[in-house]
N, C-alpha and C positions, 0 to 999 in steps of 0.2 A: 304194697310192693309193686314197683313199676313193671309193667308187662313189656314184651318186645314191641308191641304196637305203640305203647306210650312212648317208648324210647325213639321209635321211628318218627313219631309226631314231633317230639322235642328236637330231634336233629333237623327235621324239615323246617321247623320254626326258626331255629338258629341260622340255618342256611339262608332263609328268606330275610332275616334281620341283617345278615352280613351283606346281602345283595342291596338292600335298601340303603345301608350305610355307605356302600361304595358309590351308589347312584347319587346320594346326597352330596358326597365329596366331589364327584365329577361336576355336578350342577353348580356347586358353590365356586369351584375353580373356574368353570366356564363363565359364570357371571363376572368374576373378577377380571377376566381377560377379554370379555366381550367387546367387540368394537363395531362390528358391522351392524348390525342390527340393532344392534350394533355390536357386533362381536366378531372376532376374527381368530382364526387359529391356524397354527402350523404345527404339524407333529413331525418330529424327526427322531431317528434312531441313531444313537452314537454310543459305541462301546457297549451295546446291548441295553442301553437305557433309553427309554422313550421320553423325549422332552417335548412339551407342547408350547407353542408360542402364539399368542394372540396376534395376529397380524392385521388384519385389515378389516375393515369395515364390515363389520360384523354381522352376525346373524343371530341364530338362535342360541341363547345362553344355555338352554337345556340340551342342545346337541353338542355342547362343548365347542363353542365358538373358538376354538383354538386351544383349548387347554386341557384336555384330559390325558394324563400320562398313560392311561390304559387304553385309550381309544385308538382305533386303526385309521391311518390316513387314507386308506383306500376307498373312502366313500366317494369315489370317482370324481373329483373336481373337474368337471368340464372335459374330461378325457373322453367321455362317451356322450356325444351330443344327444343321442336318443334317450339317455337316462336323465337328461337335464330338463326338468319341468319348470325351471325358473326362467330368468331373463334369457332371451335368445342371443346368440352371438352376432357379430357384425354381419350385415347383409350387403354383400358387395354389389348386388344387382341394383339396390336402391340407395346405397351409400348411407345406410342408417344403422343406428345402435339402439338397443332395447334397454332402457333404464327402468327398473321396476321399483315400486315402493317396498321398502324393507318393513316387513310385518313381524319381525322377530322380537321387537322391543329394544330396550336399551336407551341411552341418552342420545338425543338428536339435536344437532345444530342445523336447523333447517335453513338452507339458502336456495331452495328450489331444486329443479331438475335440469340436468344438462340438456342442450339441444340434441335432438335425435339425429339430425343430419350432420355428417362429418366428412372430412376429406383425408385421404391417406397421403396427401402431399402437403408440404415437403415430407420426405421420408423420415427425417429426424427433426426434433425440436429440442431446444436447450432449456432445461429447467434449473433455475438458480435459487437455492435456499440461502437467504441471508440469516445467519444465526449469531448468537452471542459469542460463538467460538470462531467465527469466520465463515466464508462462503463454501457451500457444498454445491457442486455443479453436476448435473446429470444429463446425458444425451438420451432423450426419449426416443423409442422406436415407434414412431407414428405409423409407419407402413405396416408393421405386424401387430401393433396393439393400438389401433385407432380409437376404440371406444374408451380404453383406459386413459390414453393420452388426452382425449377430449374431456374426460371427467376431471382429470388433474388440472387442465387448463381452466375449466369452468370454476373449480374450487379456488384456484389461485386468484382469479379475477374477483371472486366474491370475498377475498381476504379470509377465507375459511381457516387456513392454517396459521394465520398470524397470531402470535402469542402462545401457540401450543408448545408443549414440551415432549420430547421423546421419552417414553415412559418405561421401556423394557430393553434391558441389555442382556446379551448372552454372555458367553465366556469364550475362551480360546477353543473350547470344544463345540460351542454353538455360537460362532462369531457373527452376530447380527445386532443391530439397534433398531427397535421398532418405534415408529412415530405415526402421526396422523390422527390421533384422537384429540380433538379440540378441547375436550373437557379434562384431559389428564393433568394431574398435579405433579407427577413424577416424584412422589414422596413415598412410594411403596404401599400405598393404601389400596384396598380392594376395588375402589371405584375406577382406578386407572384401566384403560383399555375397553371401556364400555361405551365410548362415544362414536358416533358416525353421522353421515349426512342425511340419513333417512331414506336412502335408495341403494340399490345393489345392481350389479351387472354381471354378465358372463365373463369367465376367465378367457384369456387370449394368449397366443404365442406360446403354447405349452409343448408343442412337438420338439423333443430334444432339449427341453429346458434344463439348465443347470444353474446352481446357485453358488457361484464362485466369487472370490474377492472382487469387489467392484460392481456387483449386480444390485440394482434396485428392483424389488419385486413387491407385489401387492399381497397384503394379508387377507385371510378369509376364514370362514369356518370350514368344517369338513363338507358341508353341503355344496353342491355345484351351484354356480351363479350367486355366490354370496360375497363377492368382492365389493368393498366399499371405499372408504377414504384412507384406511390405515395401510401402511407400507413398511417394509423393512430394508435396511441398508446393510449389505453384507461386506464385512471387512476380512473375511477368511473364506474357507470353502465349507459349505454345508451339504450334507448328503440327503437333501429333501427329495421326495417324489415330485415329478413334474406337474404339480397341481396349482401352483401359484404364479400368476401372471408376471413374467420377467418384463418389466416395462422399459428399462433403460440401463445405462452403464455410467457409473460415477467417473467423471473425468477430472474432478478436482475435489479435494476435501477428505480423502481417505486418511490422511494424517490426523485429521480431527477425530475421526472415528477411532483410530488407534489410541489417541489420547484419552478419549472417553472410556474406552475399554480398559486401559491401563489403570484408571482410577478405581475400577471395580463397581460393585453394586452396594446399595444401602443395606439390603438384606436379601438373602436367597429366598425366593418364593416356594422353594421345594422342588423346583424342576430345573435348577441350574441357571435361572434367570432372575432379574430383579431390577428395580428402579436404579438408574445410574447415579453414582455419587457426584460425578461431574455433569452438571446440568447442561443439556443442549436444548436451547429454546429457539424456535423458528420465529424470526422477526417479520420476514416478508418472503413471498414466493413470486417469481416471475417466470413466464415461459415465452420464448421467442422462437420463430421459425428459423430453419437453417436449410439452405439449399444443398 
């Protein structure tokens, strides 16, 4: 006959097993959406439902690079410099950025490291994505996000994004399209979202950041200083916490995003997002200065 103590042990064991199962599920989802580290993640709350989005250049798959529906987005993403033990933010005194090796794992398309020395002028630069659906043009905020802009320019020159496919589409409740994983097939498979450049940087331009229609922002994991190459294009308004670098504003091509959104996803990955049915492939990326 089972004693009260036996029953307590059984309950404790079952509780532990449930915790381990939830942890495994989080890690599996994180690996699926990892980009920075390649893994990246964005966690949002909509209608009481937490949705995770792998956004950028990822990081630690085990920390949920973007994807744990139960994880809290409050892991400070660069909002508290003192808590950031990763890459340092832009140093105005020396005009330099700190790009650090991404040690979190994931698939890497190694094209080297961006130059540390940057300029905050011109204040804006024009980024043009040549895609199979037409041009998407973004005005980059070089003055407020110089390290991110410098990284994007470096990757564009290295043809890093050429041939890549945007792999994650939200919905009307989570209106964004995630791109920037050079290894993504955009077929809804678990590998998508795990690619990055092998380096990470600190988040920028976070004060008062909002993710409304027309914003281009960088994906990341929950950890501060985990921004990589992945980014997301917003075609609606998203109530994200100000943890993801808003690097620019879309000035042309929102109609393309609307078209991709209208086509829907191949299959919902369980968090309201999925690979888009309407393929958006980046053919070429150029960045030019603008006075």
